[in-house]
C-alpha positions, 0 to 999 in steps of 0.5 A, a space after each residue: 156030428 151025425 144025423 140029418 138036419 134041415 137047415 134054412 137061411 130065411 131073408 126078407 126076399 129069398 130063402 135057402 134050404 138044404 140038408 146038412 150032415 157032418 157039418 156040411 150041406 147039400 141039396 141047396 134050393 133057393 126060393 123067393 119068399 113071396 111065392 109062399 104064404 108062410 114059412 111052413 108052406 115053403 119048407 113043406 114044398 122043399 121037403 117034398 123034393 127029398 127022397 122019403 128016407 131023408 124026411 124021417 127023423 129030421 132035426 131043423 135049424 133056421 136062421 131068420 132075418 129079424 129078432 128072435 126073442 121068443 116062440 113067436 117070430 116075425 120077419 122084419 122085411 117080409 110077411 111071414 110070422 110063425 110059432 117055433 113050436 107049432 112049426 116043429 110039430 107041423 113039420 114033424 121035426 125031432 128038434 128045431 132051433 131058430 136063431 138070428 141070421 147073423 148068429 148063424 153067420 158068426 157060428 160059421 167062422 170057426 168052420 171056414 177053410 182057407 179059400 172061403 176067406 180073404 185077408 184084409 191087411 196082415 195075416 197074423 199068426 196064432 191069432 186066438 181069442 174073441 171074434 167079431 163079425 160085421 156084415 154090410 148087406 141089405 142092413 148092417 149085422 153084427 155079432 161076436 163069438 167068445 171061445 170056451 173050452 168046449 166050443 163057442 159062446 155066441 153073442 148076437 146083437 144089433 150093433 149095426 144100429 149104434 150111432 155112426 161117428 165121424 173121424 174126419 171133417 168130411 165124415 162130420 159133414 156127411 153125417 150132418 147131411 144124413 141128420 136132415 133125413 133121420 134124427 138118429 144116424 146109425 152105422 147102417 145108414 152108411 154101411 148097407 146097400 141103401 147106405 152106399 147110395 146115401 153116401 153118394 147122395 150126401 157127397 153130391 149135396 156137399 159138392 153142389 151136384 144133382 145126384 143121379 138116380 142110382 142103385 147100390 149096384 150102379 154106385 159100385 159099378 161106377 166106382 170100379 170102372 172109375 167112371 164117376 168121381 163121386 161114386 169112387 169117393 162114395 165107395 172109398 168112404 164106405 170102406 173107411 166108415 166100415 174100418 172105423 166101425 169094425 175097429 170099434 167092435 174089435 176094441 169093445 170085445 177084444 177081438 184078438 181072434 180077428 174081425 170078419 166082414 161078410 154080406 153081399 156087397 164086398 166079396 165081389 170087390 175084394 181087391 178094391 176093398 183090400 186096397 182101400 183105407 179100411 185097414 188103416 181106419 181099423 187100426 186108427 184108434 189113437 193110443 190103442 193102435 198098436 193093439 188093433 195092429 195085432 188083430 187080423 181082419 178077414 173078408 168072408 168069400 163063402 156065399 152062404 156062411 149062414 148055412 155053414 153055421 146052421 150045419 154046425 150049430 148045436 141043437 140044444 
């Protein structure tokens, strides 16, 4: 792969820009979205920091935290809205591809090296085939990769908004508590930063305990320190729900190439996640448990997998 490209991973709060060449990226810059009135202004400011030769004949690839359904794109959790073709013209790019952020994350998977991922459960030799991606963070993202002779077909979706199912009586009781707040309890209501707090608060209600005003970071800190029993259980329940959801994805797409977990929550707690019931719940699919046992599960440790995906994504 040759030629320079501008890449950007655009979230609701922060954006990351870099220059990519040969499938690698460099000159990474983090910016706060609310510092700029538009995406164009943020990118133009980044480009000013580059040496003039790097600004010539640049292609572009951007990942957006929101649906990408046409030329006009709006971020879900930020005020930026733009036309892809207009942005390409104003920035003078030779090409511009815009994808959903989880599409970029998924496209990174074939390019990860050993120290950028961590096995959860058995490492299964010669695992080949369809790949699933699940990512609890601000929300819950989900995508799939299907191999073909000349690369990969990306299947982006909104599986994080599929209905959350219960596998135990406690989970059924938790979902009943969440039903009091929302008429549709999606997987994201439990498997996200806010979802971790939702689990904590539901468990407090089930135990007749007044919940503390905790952030997701508070819940995980208390869980890791074992300083609050309900936080410990909330983290464990988070991992168990995630195992069930990841197993559902694996069954749906036949993920013999593995299911990968990304997002901002779990990489900091990889040992605790590996010691949880995630893998047990992943495989706990009745008559198909033996099939799930043949599918590896991995935690992505790379901080910016979306940028790796954008650096390697075809621009056509």
